Z-matrix of the N, CA and C atoms (Angstrom, degrees):
N
C 1 1.474
C 2 1.581 1 108.29
N 3 1.345 2 114.08 1 141.59
C 4 1.382 3 120.43 2 178.06
C 5 1.565 4 109.81 3 -105.25
N 6 1.279 5 118.35 4 134.84
C 7 1.426 6 122.33 5 179.00
C 8 1.592 7 110.09 6 -126.20
N 9 1.321 8 113.02 7 127.74
C 10 1.420 9 121.92 8 -173.85
C 11 1.465 10 112.73 9 -120.69
N 12 1.374 11 119.10 10 137.75
C 13 1.463 12 121.59 11 167.17
C 14 1.504 13 111.26 12 -111.17
N 15 1.353 14 118.35 13 127.28
C 16 1.391 15 120.12 14 177.60
C 17 1.578 16 110.72 15 -126.79
N 18 1.267 17 111.16 16 146.55
C 19 1.490 18 119.84 17 -179.91
C 20 1.587 19 112.71 18 -130.22
N 21 1.259 20 116.58 19 139.03
C 22 1.381 21 121.64 20 174.05
C 23 1.553 22 113.14 21 -129.02
N 24 1.317 23 120.68 22 108.25
C 25 1.455 24 128.81 23 178.76
C 26 1.493 25 113.61 24 -120.40
N 27 1.371 26 114.05 25 24.02
C 28 1.460 27 121.30 26 -175.26
C 29 1.516 28 113.63 27 -77.63
N 30 1.352 29 118.02 28 -18.51
C 31 1.426 30 120.63 29 -176.41
C 32 1.524 31 110.44 30 -138.32
N 33 1.357 32 117.31 31 -169.45
C 34 1.433 33 119.21 32 -175.40
C 35 1.565 34 110.20 33 -76.94
N 36 1.364 35 117.98 34 -10.56
C 37 1.436 36 118.29 35 170.92
C 38 1.508 37 112.00 36 -106.03
N 39 1.322 38 111.66 37 104.03
C 40 1.582 39 116.29 38 -178.91
C 41 1.511 40 108.38 39 -86.69
N 42 1.380 41 116.09 40 155.40
C 43 1.397 42 121.19 41 -176.06
C 44 1.514 43 108.72 42 -153.75
N 45 1.407 44 114.59 43 150.90
C 46 1.386 45 121.61 44 174.31
C 47 1.497 46 105.24 45 -132.64
N 48 1.364 47 120.58 46 150.09
C 49 1.463 48 124.27 47 179.37
C 50 1.480 49 110.18 48 -146.89
N 51 1.287 50 116.81 49 135.32
C 52 1.443 51 125.18 50 171.14
C 53 1.575 52 108.14 51 -107.23
N 54 1.247 53 120.74 52 118.09
C 55 1.542 54 120.84 53 -178.85
C 56 1.517 55 104.53 54 -123.07
N 57 1.397 56 109.91 55 139.68
C 58 1.470 57 119.54 56 174.75
C 59 1.580 58 107.86 57 -124.86
N 60 1.317 59 111.35 58 121.28
C 61 1.450 60 119.73 59 179.09
C 62 1.571 61 108.85 60 54.85
N 63 1.360 62 117.54 61 37.59
C 64 1.403 63 122.41 62 174.38
C 65 1.504 64 115.08 63 88.48
N 66 1.344 65 117.35 64 -10.78
C 67 1.501 66 126.43 65 -177.97
C 68 1.467 67 110.46 66 -100.53
N 69 1.327 68 116.50 67 140.76
C 70 1.468 69 119.41 68 -178.53
C 71 1.562 70 108.88 69 -74.73
N 72 1.351 71 113.57 70 129.77
C 73 1.415 72 120.34 71 170.05
C 74 1.550 73 112.46 72 -96.94
N 75 1.322 74 117.67 73 -42.42
C 76 1.425 75 124.59 74 176.08
C 77 1.447 76 110.87 75 -152.02
N 78 1.407 77 114.54 76 134.39
C 79 1.453 78 123.49 77 177.55
C 80 1.472 79 108.53 78 -130.89
N 81 1.310 80 113.72 79 140.35
C 82 1.470 81 123.63 80 175.41
C 83 1.485 82 111.40 81 -133.77
N 84 1.318 83 118.87 82 133.36
C 85 1.471 84 122.30 83 177.09
C 86 1.496 85 107.39 84 -148.43
N 87 1.365 86 115.32 85 145.17
C 88 1.392 87 123.23 86 175.91
C 89 1.514 88 111.04 87 -155.36
N 90 1.331 89 115.75 88 141.45
C 91 1.427 90 121.42 89 -179.58
C 92 1.525 91 107.85 90 -91.07
N 93 1.353 92 117.42 91 142.85
C 94 1.476 93 122.42 92 176.52
C 95 1.464 94 111.47 93 -123.92
N 96 1.339 95 115.74 94 160.91
C 97 1.425 96 119.12 95 173.67
C 98 1.506 97 117.41 96 -90.69
N 99 1.349 98 112.64 97 8.74
C 100 1.470 99 121.35 98 175.35
C 101 1.473 100 105.72 99 -155.66
N 102 1.345 101 119.29 100 161.13
C 103 1.479 102 119.84 101 178.90
C 104 1.476 103 112.91 102 -56.78
N 105 1.325 104 119.66 103 137.80
C 106 1.471 105 124.92 104 -169.98
C 107 1.616 106 106.51 105 -66.04
N 108 1.217 107 115.40 106 144.54
C 109 1.581 108 120.21 107 179.55
C 110 1.534 109 107.23 108 -117.29
N 111 1.372 110 110.90 109 -131.73
C 112 1.446 111 118.41 110 -173.53
C 113 1.574 112 112.39 111 -70.94
N 114 1.257 113 116.32 112 -5.51
C 115 1.425 114 118.65 113 176.78
C 116 1.451 115 116.61 114 -60.73
N 117 1.337 116 114.02 115 -25.71
C 118 1.465 117 123.24 116 -176.49
C 119 1.525 118 109.24 117 -67.95
N 120 1.361 119 117.15 118 -33.67
C 121 1.437 120 123.75 119 -179.69
C 122 1.505 121 112.59 120 -71.55
N 123 1.356 122 115.29 121 -37.49
C 124 1.502 123 121.92 122 176.03
C 125 1.482 124 106.40 123 -67.00
N 126 1.320 125 120.16 124 -43.02
C 127 1.467 126 119.56 125 -178.69
C 128 1.513 127 112.98 126 -67.63
N 129 1.316 128 117.65 127 -34.83
C 130 1.442 129 120.82 128 175.71
C 131 1.446 130 110.73 129 -65.53
N 132 1.340 131 120.37 130 -42.55
C 133 1.435 132 121.35 131 177.12
C 134 1.508 133 114.35 132 -60.06
N 135 1.303 134 117.25 133 -33.42
C 136 1.466 135 126.56 134 178.41
C 137 1.472 136 108.31 135 -69.92
N 138 1.343 137 117.94 136 -45.89
C 139 1.484 138 121.00 137 174.71
C 140 1.524 139 112.89 138 -57.39
N 141 1.257 140 114.04 139 -47.73
C 142 1.542 141 116.79 140 -177.59
C 143 1.538 142 105.81 141 -61.67
N 144 1.264 143 119.48 142 -43.26
C 145 1.494 144 119.99 143 -177.53
C 146 1.434 145 106.91 144 -63.02
N 147 1.347 146 121.50 145 -51.84
C 148 1.493 147 124.94 146 -175.25
C 149 1.600 148 110.28 147 -53.70
N 150 1.358 149 113.30 148 -45.05
C 151 1.476 150 123.22 149 -173.20
C 152 1.505 151 113.26 150 -84.17
N 153 1.325 152 114.86 151 -10.06
C 154 1.517 153 117.49 152 -176.91
C 155 1.531 154 111.58 153 67.58
N 156 1.280 155 115.54 154 36.72
C 157 1.511 156 122.76 155 -179.57
C 158 1.499 157 113.97 156 -116.95
N 159 1.198 158 117.54 157 162.65
C 160 1.502 159 127.42 158 167.55
C 161 1.462 160 111.05 159 -140.34
N 162 1.306 161 111.62 160 166.48
C 163 1.529 162 116.79 161 -172.77
C 164 1.507 163 113.74 162 -56.47
N 165 1.227 164 118.89 163 -33.91
C 166 1.500 165 124.00 164 179.91
C 167 1.529 166 110.44 165 -65.74
N 168 1.242 167 121.42 166 -15.50
C 169 1.433 168 126.32 167 -177.73
C 170 1.562 169 111.30 168 -78.19
N 171 1.322 170 115.58 169 -11.09
C 172 1.469 171 118.79 170 -178.20
C 173 1.523 172 115.14 171 -97.16
N 174 1.333 173 115.08 172 151.04
C 175 1.460 174 122.59 173 -179.42
C 176 1.534 175 110.06 174 -94.00
N 177 1.266 176 118.15 175 -24.40
C 178 1.444 177 120.23 176 -176.69
C 179 1.576 178 109.38 177 -158.25
N 180 1.299 179 115.20 178 160.94
C 181 1.440 180 121.17 179 179.28
C 182 1.557 181 109.83 180 -132.40
N 183 1.337 182 118.57 181 150.33
C 184 1.433 183 119.24 182 -177.76
C 185 1.462 184 112.58 183 -152.99
N 186 1.304 185 115.08 184 155.19
C 187 1.598 186 120.88 185 -178.10
C 188 1.470 187 107.39 186 -150.41
N 189 1.290 188 118.26 187 162.42
C 190 1.473 189 124.97 188 171.07
C 191 1.498 190 109.54 189 -76.64
N 192 1.394 191 115.10 190 135.84
C 193 1.377 192 114.83 191 -178.58
C 194 1.510 193 117.07 192 -105.03
N 195 1.369 194 113.95 193 3.36
C 196 1.436 195 119.98 194 172.41
C 197 1.544 196 110.91 195 107.23
N 198 1.290 197 118.87 196 -171.10
C 199 1.465 198 124.81 197 -5.46
C 200 1.494 199 114.40 198 -58.10
N 201 1.344 200 116.23 199 156.85
C 202 1.366 201 122.86 200 -174.40
C 203 1.441 202 114.85 201 173.36
N 204 1.314 203 119.34 202 -166.74
C 205 1.453 204 124.16 203 178.98
C 206 1.534 205 110.92 204 -52.69
N 207 1.316 206 119.68 205 129.06
C 208 1.474 207 122.28 206 -176.39
C 209 1.515 208 111.03 207 -60.18
N 210 1.314 209 118.09 208 -46.56
C 211 1.497 210 121.40 209 177.00
C 212 1.510 211 109.56 210 -73.51
N 213 1.287 212 116.25 211 -45.93
C 214 1.432 213 117.73 212 -175.04
C 215 1.551 214 116.87 213 -58.50
N 216 1.360 215 114.78 214 -34.76
C 217 1.479 216 115.27 215 177.06
C 218 1.452 217 112.02 216 -64.85
N 219 1.287 218 117.65 217 -37.00
C 220 1.487 219 124.12 218 -177.01
C 221 1.545 220 106.99 219 -67.32
N 222 1.336 221 115.66 220 -41.79
C 223 1.462 222 113.60 221 -179.61
C 224 1.443 223 115.18 222 -63.67
N 225 1.408 224 116.45 223 -44.49
C 226 1.473 225 119.88 224 179.91
C 227 1.580 226 112.39 225 -65.96
N 228 1.298 227 117.83 226 -44.31
C 229 1.439 228 124.56 227 -178.22
C 230 1.538 229 108.50 228 -65.10
N 231 1.379 230 116.84 229 -45.36
C 232 1.427 231 117.56 230 -177.69
C 233 1.463 232 112.77 231 -66.45
N 234 1.316 233 119.18 232 -31.98
C 235 1.415 234 119.96 233 177.44
C 236 1.564 235 111.76 234 -68.35
N 237 1.354 236 112.94 235 -47.66
C 238 1.468 237 113.11 236 179.14
C 239 1.500 238 116.13 237 -67.10
N 240 1.329 239 115.91 238 -34.16
C 241 1.448 240 121.13 239 -179.03
C 242 1.509 241 109.98 240 -72.30
N 243 1.342 242 117.76 241 -36.72
C 244 1.468 243 117.94 242 -179.04
C 245 1.434 244 110.85 243 -65.23
N 246 1.338 245 121.71 244 -42.12
C 247 1.470 246 124.74 245 176.95
C 248 1.516 247 108.63 246 -60.68
N 249 1.362 248 114.85 247 -46.72
C 250 1.468 249 118.98 248 -173.16
C 251 1.546 250 111.58 249 -65.82
N 252 1.404 251 115.10 250 -41.90
C 253 1.456 252 118.61 251 179.55
C 254 1.539 253 110.95 252 -61.14
N 255 1.366 254 111.88 253 -47.91
C 256 1.513 255 118.23 254 -168.98
C 257 1.503 256 106.42 255 -69.63
N 258 1.319 257 122.45 256 -29.69
C 259 1.391 258 125.82 257 -171.60
C 260 1.563 259 114.61 258 -107.91
N 261 1.300 260 111.20 259 0.35
C 262 1.534 261 123.03 260 -178.12
C 263 1.591 262 108.16 261 48.93
N 264 1.281 263 111.60 262 53.96
C 265 1.525 264 122.60 263 172.49
C 266 1.473 265 110.23 264 -110.22
N 267 1.348 266 118.25 265 158.59
C 268 1.443 267 117.50 266 176.41
C 269 1.522 268 111.18 267 -73.62
N 270 1.336 269 114.96 268 154.03
C 271 1.452 270 123.65 269 176.53
C 272 1.533 271 108.04 270 -133.25
N 273 1.434 272 112.66 271 131.96
C 274 1.453 273 121.40 272 -170.42
C 275 1.564 274 104.06 273 -117.23
N 276 1.349 275 114.46 274 142.39
C 277 1.407 276 124.85 275 172.88
C 278 1.451 277 113.46 276 -113.75
N 279 1.272 278 124.49 277 121.63
C 280 1.522 279 125.72 278 -179.47
C 281 1.568 280 106.56 279 -115.30
N 282 1.299 281 114.70 280 124.04
C 283 1.445 282 118.51 281 -178.38
C 284 1.524 283 112.09 282 -71.67
N 285 1.420 284 116.43 283 158.44
C 286 1.465 285 119.66 284 -172.84
C 287 1.465 286 114.41 285 -67.77
N 288 1.373 287 118.92 286 -27.06
C 289 1.442 288 120.57 287 -177.32
C 290 1.594 289 108.36 288 -73.10
N 291 1.338 290 113.99 289 -44.16
C 292 1.457 291 122.26 290 178.75
C 293 1.573 292 104.70 291 -63.17
N 294 1.270 293 119.26 292 -40.30
C 295 1.438 294 124.43 293 -176.67
C 296 1.582 295 107.68 294 -59.50
N 297 1.336 296 111.89 295 -49.02
C 298 1.534 297 115.21 296 -176.66
C 299 1.569 298 106.11 297 -67.79
N 300 1.309 299 121.95 298 -38.03
C 301 1.447 300 123.52 299 -179.66
C 302 1.505 301 111.84 300 -63.35
N 303 1.410 302 117.99 301 -37.50
C 304 1.477 303 121.51 302 175.76
C 305 1.467 304 110.80 303 -71.71
N 306 1.343 305 120.15 304 -28.56
C 307 1.426 306 122.98 305 175.67
C 308 1.485 307 112.18 306 -66.61
N 309 1.422 308 117.56 307 -38.46
C 310 1.413 309 122.49 308 179.30
C 311 1.501 310 106.32 309 -73.86
N 312 1.252 311 122.43 310 -36.48
C 313 1.450 312 118.43 311 175.52
C 314 1.489 313 115.37 312 -65.38
N 315 1.434 314 113.45 313 -36.32
C 316 1.458 315 114.41 314 179.07
C 317 1.493 316 113.10 315 -71.14
N 318 1.357 317 115.27 316 -38.00
C 319 1.429 318 118.47 317 177.87
C 320 1.509 319 116.51 318 -65.66
N 321 1.352 320 117.95 319 -38.45
C 322 1.435 321 127.76 320 -177.68
C 323 1.516 322 114.00 321 -84.42
N 324 1.322 323 117.61 322 -25.84
C 325 1.465 324 121.57 323 179.22
C 326 1.470 325 111.51 324 56.56
N 327 1.379 326 120.35 325 -129.04
C 328 1.396 327 122.77 326 -174.01
C 329 1.564 328 110.19 327 -74.40
N 330 1.239 329 120.58 328 -3.44
C 331 1.494 330 125.88 329 178.17
C 332 1.541 331 110.68 330 -93.37
N 333 1.337 332 117.73 331 3.20
C 334 1.477 333 122.15 332 179.74
C 335 1.571 334 108.09 333 -67.66
N 336 1.261 335 115.42 334 130.00
C 337 1.467 336 118.86 335 179.47
C 338 1.541 337 110.07 336 -60.55
N 339 1.340 338 115.60 337 151.75
C 340 1.505 339 116.29 338 -175.64
C 341 1.511 340 108.75 339 -67.98
N 342 1.275 341 116.72 340 -25.85
C 343 1.465 342 123.31 341 -174.70
C 344 1.548 343 107.19 342 -142.33
N 345 1.304 344 118.99 343 133.97
C 346 1.476 345 118.34 344 -177.77
C 347 1.572 346 109.70 345 -160.24
N 348 1.300 347 114.56 346 154.05
C 349 1.457 348 122.32 347 -175.35
C 350 1.546 349 105.91 348 -114.06
N 351 1.301 350 118.35 349 134.83
C 352 1.456 351 121.57 350 -177.29
C 353 1.572 352 111.02 351 -127.51
N 354 1.254 353 114.93 352 144.29
C 355 1.459 354 122.60 353 -177.09
C 356 1.553 355 113.83 354 -119.09
N 357 1.324 356 116.14 355 131.33
C 358 1.489 357 119.03 356 178.44
C 359 1.599 358 105.76 357 -110.06
N 360 1.309 359 113.97 358 139.27
C 361 1.472 360 116.35 359 177.18
C 362 1.582 361 110.23 360 -75.89
N 363 1.267 362 111.62 361 142.60
C 364 1.538 363 115.73 362 174.37
C 365 1.519 364 108.72 363 -122.93
N 366 1.291 365 117.40 364 -149.30
C 367 1.461 366 127.01 365 -176.43
C 368 1.478 367 107.67 366 -66.60
N 369 1.353 368 119.98 367 124.43
C 370 1.476 369 123.71 368 178.09
C 371 1.499 370 112.04 369 51.80
N 372 1.390 371 114.79 370 -115.42
C 373 1.451 372 115.02 371 -177.34
C 374 1.601 373 113.08 372 -102.95
N 375 1.301 374 113.06 373 22.51
C 376 1.480 375 120.17 374 174.58
C 377 1.551 376 109.33 375 -83.83
N 378 1.245 377 112.66 376 137.66
C 379 1.496 378 120.35 377 175.52
C 380 1.487 379 112.55 378 -130.71
N 381 1.330 380 118.25 379 154.97
C 382 1.531 381 123.75 380 177.18
C 383 1.547 382 105.85 381 -123.90
N 384 1.344 383 112.73 382 134.16
C 385 1.432 384 117.35 383 -171.96
C 386 1.550 385 112.75 384 -131.89
N 387 1.304 386 112.94 385 154.71
C 388 1.459 387 118.24 386 178.08
C 389 1.552 388 112.21 387 -151.50
N 390 1.295 389 119.41 388 145.59
C 391 1.473 390 126.52 389 176.91
C 392 1.499 391 110.89 390 -101.41
N 393 1.306 392 116.41 391 129.40
C 394 1.512 393 120.75 392 -173.86
C 395 1.486 394 111.31 393 -128.71
N 396 1.315 395 117.81 394 147.57
C 397 1.436 396 126.33 395 176.88
C 398 1.494 397 109.97 396 -126.22
N 399 1.380 398 113.76 397 138.56
C 400 1.548 399 117.55 398 -179.86
C 401 1.529 400 103.71 399 -92.22
N 402 1.370 401 114.55 400 125.06
C 403 1.398 402 124.29 401 173.70
C 404 1.535 403 111.29 402 -115.95
N 405 1.288 404 121.29 403 92.00
C 406 1.466 405 122.01 404 -173.12
C 407 1.484 406 110.54 405 68.01
N 408 1.186 407 119.97 406 -118.26
C 409 1.496 408 127.03 407 179.52
C 410 1.473 409 108.68 408 -98.86
N 411 1.360 410 119.19 409 -3.65
C 412 1.475 411 120.90 410 -175.33
C 413 1.479 412 108.53 411 -100.15
N 414 1.293 413 116.58 412 164.47
C 415 1.510 414 127.99 413 176.41
C 416 1.482 415 108.32 414 -124.01
N 417 1.324 416 117.66 415 123.15
C 418 1.488 417 123.34 416 -175.97
C 419 1.550 418 109.17 417 -118.80
N 420 1.292 419 118.17 418 132.90
C 421 1.459 420 117.07 419 173.80
C 422 1.503 421 111.30 420 -83.59
N 423 1.272 422 119.18 421 141.19
C 424 1.450 423 126.13 422 173.54
C 425 1.495 424 110.44 423 -100.80
N 426 1.317 425 119.68 424 119.98
C 427 1.426 426 122.02 425 178.07
C 428 1.535 427 110.23 426 76.06
N 429 1.374 428 113.03 427 -174.31
C 430 1.436 429 120.60 428 -174.59
C 431 1.608 430 109.42 429 -90.04
N 432 1.261 431 114.45 430 163.29
C 433 1.410 432 119.67 431 172.33
C 434 1.534 433 108.82 432 -75.62
N 435 1.299 434 119.64 433 146.74
C 436 1.473 435 122.44 434 -179.26
C 437 1.525 436 107.21 435 -129.95
N 438 1.328 437 113.35 436 157.41
C 439 1.504 438 118.87 437 174.20
C 440 1.610 439 109.12 438 -119.19
N 441 1.230 440 113.21 439 146.82
C 442 1.517 441 117.70 440 -176.05
C 443 1.537 442 108.80 441 -128.30
N 444 1.292 443 115.76 442 148.72
C 445 1.547 444 122.21 443 178.11
C 446 1.513 445 107.36 444 -113.24
N 447 1.281 446 117.46 445 98.95
C 448 1.416 447 122.40 446 177.26
C 449 1.519 448 115.52 447 91.00
N 450 1.315 449 118.13 448 161.80
C 451 1.416 450 125.93 449 -174.91
C 452 1.586 451 112.64 450 -61.36
N 453 1.291 452 116.86 451 -39.40
C 454 1.463 453 120.84 452 -176.62
C 455 1.547 454 111.25 453 -62.49
N 456 1.303 455 116.15 454 -40.99
C 457 1.407 456 122.50 455 178.45
C 458 1.505 457 110.69 456 -72.19
N 459 1.358 458 116.12 457 -36.51
C 460 1.398 459 120.71 458 174.03
C 461 1.478 460 115.22 459 -57.57
N 462 1.280 461 113.96 460 -46.69
C 463 1.464 462 126.04 461 176.48
C 464 1.544 463 113.80 462 -56.77
N 465 1.333 464 109.53 463 -38.15
C 466 1.501 465 116.67 464 -179.55
C 467 1.515 466 113.34 465 -69.94
N 468 1.293 467 110.42 466 -35.75
C 469 1.525 468 117.07 467 -177.36
C 470 1.484 469 114.57 468 -80.11
N 471 1.372 470 114.22 469 -16.33
C 472 1.480 471 115.93 470 -177.21
C 473 1.554 472 115.84 471 -67.00
N 474 1.342 473 111.43 472 124.37
C 475 1.475 474 114.19 473 -177.65
C 476 1.508 475 115.69 474 -71.98
N 477 1.268 476 120.86 475 154.31
C 478 1.425 477 126.36 476 -177.69
C 479 1.541 478 108.98 477 -84.62
N 480 1.325 479 115.28 478 157.06
C 481 1.392 480 121.49 479 167.96
C 482 1.623 481 116.50 480 78.85
N 483 1.368 482 114.81 481 11.95
C 484 1.457 483 116.65 482 -179.32
C 485 1.484 484 107.21 483 -149.14
N 486 1.299 485 119.37 484 155.89
C 487 1.450 486 125.91 485 179.12
C 488 1.588 487 108.42 486 -73.20
N 489 1.345 488 113.74 487 143.33
C 490 1.448 489 121.36 488 173.25
C 491 1.558 490 109.35 489 -112.16
N 492 1.344 491 113.13 490 139.88
C 493 1.475 492 121.23 491 -178.45
C 494 1.517 493 111.04 492 -120.97
N 495 1.314 494 112.59 493 122.51
C 496 1.472 495 119.96 494 -179.85
C 497 1.536 496 106.60 495 -96.15
N 498 1.344 497 115.40 496 153.28
C 499 1.485 498 120.72 497 176.13
C 500 1.555 499 114.04 498 -58.42
N 501 1.315 500 115.45 499 150.52
C 502 1.447 501 117.99 500 -177.12
C 503 1.562 502 111.15 501 -66.00
N 504 1.282 503 116.55 502 -33.73
C 505 1.447 504 117.09 503 -175.88
C 506 1.648 505 110.91 504 -120.32
N 507 1.243 506 112.37 505 33.26
C 508 1.470 507 116.78 506 177.59
C 509 1.493 508 114.40 507 -82.76
N 510 1.290 509 113.54 508 -179.50
C 511 1.544 510 123.00 509 179.57
C 512 1.444 511 110.20 510 -108.95
N 513 1.252 512 122.88 511 -14.28
C 514 1.503 513 125.15 512 -169.77
C 515 1.561 514 107.28 513 -72.15
N 516 1.318 515 114.17 514 155.83
C 517 1.423 516 121.91 515 173.29
C 518 1.535 517 105.63 516 -131.51
N 519 1.275 518 115.41 517 126.71
C 520 1.493 519 119.23 518 -178.52
C 521 1.574 520 109.00 519 -143.65
N 522 1.364 521 115.61 520 114.68
C 523 1.393 522 120.18 521 -175.81
C 524 1.554 523 116.42 522 -55.04
N 525 1.300 524 114.86 523 124.84
C 526 1.479 525 120.08 524 178.30
C 527 1.472 526 115.02 525 87.45
N 528 1.405 527 118.35 526 -6.37
C 529 1.419 528 121.41 527 -176.89
C 530 1.563 529 107.85 528 -76.90
N 531 1.453 530 108.65 529 160.78
C 532 1.499 531 113.86 530 -179.14
C 533 1.509 532 105.65 531 -109.26
N 534 1.331 533 115.14 532 158.98
C 535 1.485 534 118.91 533 175.65
C 536 1.505 535 106.82 534 -87.77
N 537 1.282 536 116.30 535 136.02
C 538 1.417 537 120.77 536 179.51
C 539 1.566 538 112.29 537 -55.40
N 540 1.302 539 121.30 538 133.03
C 541 1.481 540 123.37 539 -178.26
C 542 1.624 541 105.64 540 -65.11
N 543 1.354 542 114.50 541 155.98
C 544 1.443 543 118.12 542 171.68
C 545 1.503 544 109.88 543 -64.13
N 546 1.300 545 112.29 544 133.77
C 547 1.493 546 117.27 545 -174.62
C 548 1.560 547 107.54 546 -124.32
N 549 1.353 548 118.15 547 167.67
C 550 1.384 549 124.08 548 175.66
C 551 1.520 550 111.26 549 -59.11
N 552 1.348 551 120.94 550 162.85
C 553 1.430 552 121.14 551 175.25
C 554 1.532 553 110.82 552 -52.51
N 555 1.329 554 113.90 553 145.30
C 556 1.483 555 117.68 554 -175.27
C 557 1.472 556 115.75 555 -58.06
N 558 1.424 557 113.64 556 -38.85
C 559 1.593 558 112.11 557 -176.77
C 560 1.492 559 110.31 558 -65.14
N 561 1.309 560 118.69 559 -26.22
C 562 1.471 561 120.27 560 175.96
C 563 1.534 562 113.49 561 -67.07
N 564 1.360 563 111.74 562 -43.48
C 565 1.444 564 119.83 563 179.63
C 566 1.551 565 109.43 564 -66.43
N 567 1.341 566 119.48 565 -35.44
C 568 1.423 567 124.14 566 173.74
C 569 1.588 568 114.80 567 -63.11
N 570 1.360 569 111.26 568 -48.35
C 571 1.482 570 118.75 569 -177.88
C 572 1.515 571 110.81 570 -62.17
N 573 1.392 572 117.17 571 -44.30
C 574 1.365 573 119.88 572 -177.38
C 575 1.595 574 112.97 573 -67.79
N 576 1.395 575 115.72 574 -31.43
C 577 1.426 576 120.17 575 177.22
C 578 1.629 577 106.72 576 -69.27
N 579 1.384 578 112.06 577 -43.42
C 580 1.475 579 112.22 578 -179.17
C 581 1.521 580 111.99 579 -66.60
N 582 1.366 581 118.86 580 -31.64
C 583 1.482 582 117.76 581 176.01
C 584 1.475 583 112.99 582 -61.85
N 585 1.421 584 119.31 583 -35.30
C 586 1.375 585 119.95 584 172.32
C 587 1.514 586 115.25 585 -62.17
N 588 1.239 587 115.97 586 -49.43
C 589 1.535 588 125.54 587 174.05
C 590 1.562 589 112.64 588 -51.07
N 591 1.350 590 111.16 589 -47.57
C 592 1.460 591 117.02 590 -173.75
C 593 1.620 592 108.73 591 -69.26
N 594 1.327 593 114.38 592 -35.63
C 595 1.487 594 119.99 593 -176.78
C 596 1.597 595 104.39 594 -70.36
N 597 1.348 596 121.19 595 -30.41
C 598 1.444 597 120.87 596 -178.86
C 599 1.549 598 108.21 597 -86.26
N 600 1.287 599 115.67 598 2.74
C 601 1.516 600 115.94 599 177.88
C 602 1.510 601 115.26 600 79.62
N 603 1.360 602 115.66 601 16.30
C 604 1.521 603 121.57 602 178.58
C 605 1.535 604 107.67 603 -83.37
N 606 1.268 605 113.81 604 108.59
C 607 1.505 606 119.03 605 178.42
C 608 1.593 607 108.93 606 -121.89
N 609 1.337 608 114.32 607 109.76
C 610 1.473 609 115.59 608 -175.10
C 611 1.581 610 109.56 609 -79.03
N 612 1.314 611 110.78 610 163.86
C 613 1.477 612 116.17 611 175.45
C 614 1.573 613 110.91 612 -68.70
N 615 1.325 614 115.97 613 145.61
C 616 1.507 615 120.40 614 -178.90
C 617 1.472 616 108.79 615 -54.49
N 618 1.410 617 119.96 616 -38.50
C 619 1.465 618 124.53 617 -179.34
C 620 1.527 619 114.29 618 -64.75
N 621 1.278 620 118.87 619 -19.02
C 622 1.473 621 123.55 620 -175.80
C 623 1.552 622 109.84 621 -69.76
N 624 1.338 623 118.77 622 -26.93
C 625 1.424 624 123.04 623 -179.74
C 626 1.541 625 110.45 624 -75.88
N 627 1.321 626 117.63 625 81.64
C 628 1.502 627 124.60 626 179.02
C 629 1.502 628 109.84 627 -128.34
N 630 1.337 629 116.67 628 153.47
C 631 1.427 630 122.29 629 173.00
C 632 1.595 631 110.48 630 -58.02
N 633 1.354 632 114.87 631 135.36
C 634 1.504 633 121.51 632 -177.68
C 635 1.491 634 106.48 633 -98.67
N 636 1.349 635 116.08 634 119.83
C 637 1.413 636 121.56 635 175.82
C 638 1.567 637 107.25 636 -122.91
N 639 1.310 638 115.72 637 112.30
C 640 1.529 639 119.91 638 177.95
C 641 1.452 640 115.57 639 -88.31
N 642 1.472 641 112.11 640 -31.60
C 643 1.414 642 114.27 641 -178.52
C 644 1.596 643 111.60 642 -106.02
N 645 1.338 644 113.27 643 142.31
C 646 1.455 645 114.19 644 177.16
C 647 1.452 646 114.56 645 -62.96
N 648 1.333 647 116.03 646 149.41
C 649 1.442 648 119.43 647 -178.37
C 650 1.463 649 112.22 648 -73.76
N 651 1.382 650 120.89 649 142.65
C 652 1.418 651 129.07 650 177.65
C 653 1.509 652 104.53 651 -103.87
N 654 1.300 653 115.72 652 88.48
C 655 1.433 654 123.87 653 179.16
C 656 1.520 655 113.83 654 -56.79
N 657 1.325 656 116.10 655 130.27
C 658 1.497 657 118.66 656 177.82
C 659 1.557 658 117.66 657 92.11
N 660 1.313 659 115.50 658 -15.17
C 661 1.450 660 120.40 659 178.08
C 662 1.481 661 112.26 660 -76.48
N 663 1.285 662 116.90 661 124.80
C 664 1.418 663 122.26 662 -174.74
C 665 1.571 664 110.38 663 -91.39
N 666 1.329 665 115.07 664 142.41
C 667 1.482 666 117.87 665 179.06
C 668 1.579 667 105.56 666 -92.39
N 669 1.368 668 112.31 667 141.48
C 670 1.457 669 119.68 668 177.42
C 671 1.503 670 115.44 669 -82.63
N 672 1.298 671 114.84 670 -31.28
C 673 1.526 672 123.11 671 -176.41
C 674 1.464 673 106.73 672 -133.81
N 675 1.310 674 115.43 673 154.63
C 676 1.473 675 124.27 674 -178.18
C 677 1.555 676 112.19 675 -53.17
N 678 1.326 677 111.70 676 -40.67
C 679 1.540 678 111.65 677 -178.82
C 680 1.530 679 114.14 678 -71.01
N 681 1.326 680 116.93 679 -8.77
C 682 1.395 681 121.01 680 175.13
C 683 1.595 682 116.56 681 -71.94
N 684 1.253 683 114.44 682 -15.43
C 685 1.416 684 121.77 683 174.53
C 686 1.500 685 112.48 684 -75.75
N 687 1.355 686 114.83 685 68.84
C 688 1.441 687 116.17 686 -174.63
C 689 1.556 688 104.57 687 -132.01
N 690 1.298 689 112.97 688 153.39
C 691 1.491 690 116.72 689 176.24
C 692 1.524 691 111.07 690 -82.50
């Protein structure tokens, strides 16, 4: 049996998931009015106690690598990497665009389009996008992730011949685009993705679990709202 612990602190909704052989054993999710901080460690301790588990009971650890909250990404990745390093277990990083695409696939099931484009909201009018194709039960990204500044650039990047999904709580407007369906908590989506990779024998290097920053930093620009602290 494989047991995986995944954490997502990349946005204002933090989540934790314990997955065994690809099935959820315990999932926790909560929305915050600011990026999650040390509260996630207290919650994890409570989950371990409730489930009668400890870190050494897990075969792998995972976290969202971003783009996302500058502080939040480091919290989640630090948690996962600390356990992995101490216990010599693999650690996986799943980017936020793939995470949303996996959520769409999970929500739509057999009705998932064979090929689709998904958009993740970033700082102000910045968005991050990726094109994905369904191959059997797997989901594969085509090409690199891209970032756009404003709706006009987003429209220019949109690929032809496939549906586009915008985030449920985003700011962008794109004619003919769909709103991403409500999906399970992100940590569960991450853990189930990692379960597939672990079963295939895919073990990344420890150094691969790093925050993902697609857009160069704008030094000195102040954020007006907590959710604006995004890469």
